[in-house]
N, C-alpha and C positions, 0 to 999 in steps of 0.2 A: 099808256105804254102797253102792248101786248108782251107775253112772255117771249115769243121769238124775237121782237124789236129790242127787249131789255138784254136779252142773250147777246144779240148782234153789237148792240151798243158795248156792252162788257167787253166783247173781244176788240172793238175799235179802239177803246180806251187802252188797254194792254198793247195792242200793235203800237198805238201812238208813243205808249210809253217806252217801248224797245226801239222805235225809230229816234227817239230822243237820247237814246244810248244810256238808259237807265240800266243799272246793274240788276242782274235778274235776281240775285240773291236779296237785294234790297228792296224790291217791289213788294208791297206787302197788299193783302185782301182789303186792308183798310183804306189805303191810297187808291186801290181800284174802284171801290165803292164810292169813295168820295168824288173822284172825277167822273164817274158814270153816273153820279146822283141817284144810287140805289142802296139798299140796305145789305149789309154783309151775308145777311141769311139768304138774299136771292143769288148771290155769288155762288154759295156753298150749294143750294139747291140745283142750279144749272151746272155746276161743274164738279162738284165734291170737294175738290183741293186745289189750292194754288197751282199746283204742280200740273194738274190737268187743264186747268185754265191756260197756263203757259204753252203747253203742249199744242193747245187748240190754236192759239193766237199765232203762233209760229206757223203751223200749217196753213192757216187762213193767209198770213202774209205770203209765204211762199206760193200758195195758190193763186194769189193775185198776181205775182211776178210771173209765174209760169202761164197765166192766161194773157198776158200782154204779148207773148211769143205765139199765140195760136190765132189772135185777132189781127185783121189788118192793121198796119202802122210802120213804126220804123223799120222792124225787121222784114215787111212784105217782100222785098226783091231778093232776099237770101236763100240760098239752098237750104231746105230743111235741115239736112245733117249739120250745116254751120249753125242754124238757128238753135238747135239742140245744144251744141257747145257752147253757144254765147249764153243760153239761158243757165245751163251747168254752171258756168263759170260766175255769173251774176249770183247764183243761188248761193254757192261756195264762198263768194265775197261777204254776203250777208252772214252766212254761217261764220266765218272767221271774224266779223265784228261782234258776234253775240256768242263767242266760242263757249262759254259755261253753259248757256242755255241750250244751245245745239246738242252739245254734248249728253246733257241731261235728257232731252227730248228724243236724241236718238237711241240712246239707251233704253229710256222708257218704250219707245216704240217697238224696239227688236225683242224686249221681254213681254210686251204686251200682245206681239204679234199684229202690230198695227200695219196695215197694208194700204192705206190711201195715197201715201207720199209717191209711189210710183206711177199712180194714175195721172200725176200731174204732167208728165211727159209722154202719156200714150197718145193725144192728138197730133203731137210733132211727129212721132214715131208712124201714125197712120198717113201722115203727109208723105213720109220718107218712102214707105212701102206700098202707096197706094192701095189698091184692093188684093194685093200677093199674099197677105198674112191676115188670118182671121183674128179677132178682138183677144182671144186668149193668148196667141202667139205674140201679138203686141205687150200684152200685158208681162209676159216672161222676158221678154228683152228690157222692158222698162225696169224690171227689179235686176236683172242681169247688170243693167247700167248704174242704177242707184245704190244698190247693197254695197258693192266695193267702196264707192265714195261714202256711205255712212260709216261703213267699219274704218276706213282709213281716219276719218273726222274724230272718231272717239278716243283714238291716240296716234296723233301724228308723230310723236317722236319713234314709237315703235313701228311705226309704217315707214320712216325713213331707215330705220336698222334694217328691215325686211327689203325694201325697195330700192333704196339709194335716192328718193325721191322726197324732196324737202316741201311737204305741201304749204308751208307758210310763205315759201319763195312764189310768187305769182307766175314767173315763166314755168318754173318747174310743175307747178299745179296744172296750168293752162295744156301743157304738153301732156301730163298724165290724164286730164280729161279729154282730149283730143285722141289719144292713143286708144282709150277705153272705149271711146264711141265708134271710131274707125274699126277696132279690131271686132266690135259686136255687130255693126253694121254692114260692112264690107262682104263678109263670108254669106251673110242671109241673102244677100243682093245676088250674090254669084251663084249661089244654090238655088235660087227661084229662078234665075235665067237660064241656067243649064237644065233645069227640070221642064221649063216652057216648050 
């Protein structure tokens, strides 16, 4: 097995463990190594730490979910902005199921300046705006959409005090996501239409 294959296999094993509902704090490098049929040293070589591995596995899982919305399939007939809302809702549901891991991952990503997560929604934004916005503008809008969701996810109780929105309530959370997306997309569409 090549180094890349081994690395990908390790990530798949962790994603499978998360999908099984394993408590992130109870996942050990030894368990991952045994299930991936690799030595613990190989995990440390590729990922440096368990926390880095967990962060990469979560990002991989979320990227796979996001890719489902960018390819033909179940959501093909939906408006791109609706697909974006559905995708964010599904990603948030995953985050709620793995609350401790997501809080840790988001915090680490923010502290490390990791900027890959917003790239997951850029293809949908490209569909929404067609050729009206350049790639940098799309990346900025992606960041504007995801950053408030990430920050709110770190401490939902403080977000409730601030906004009056209980992110643990599915209906309120979906309303928040819908409002956030609408507020960021509609002004851009109108602005570009007026300029043309």
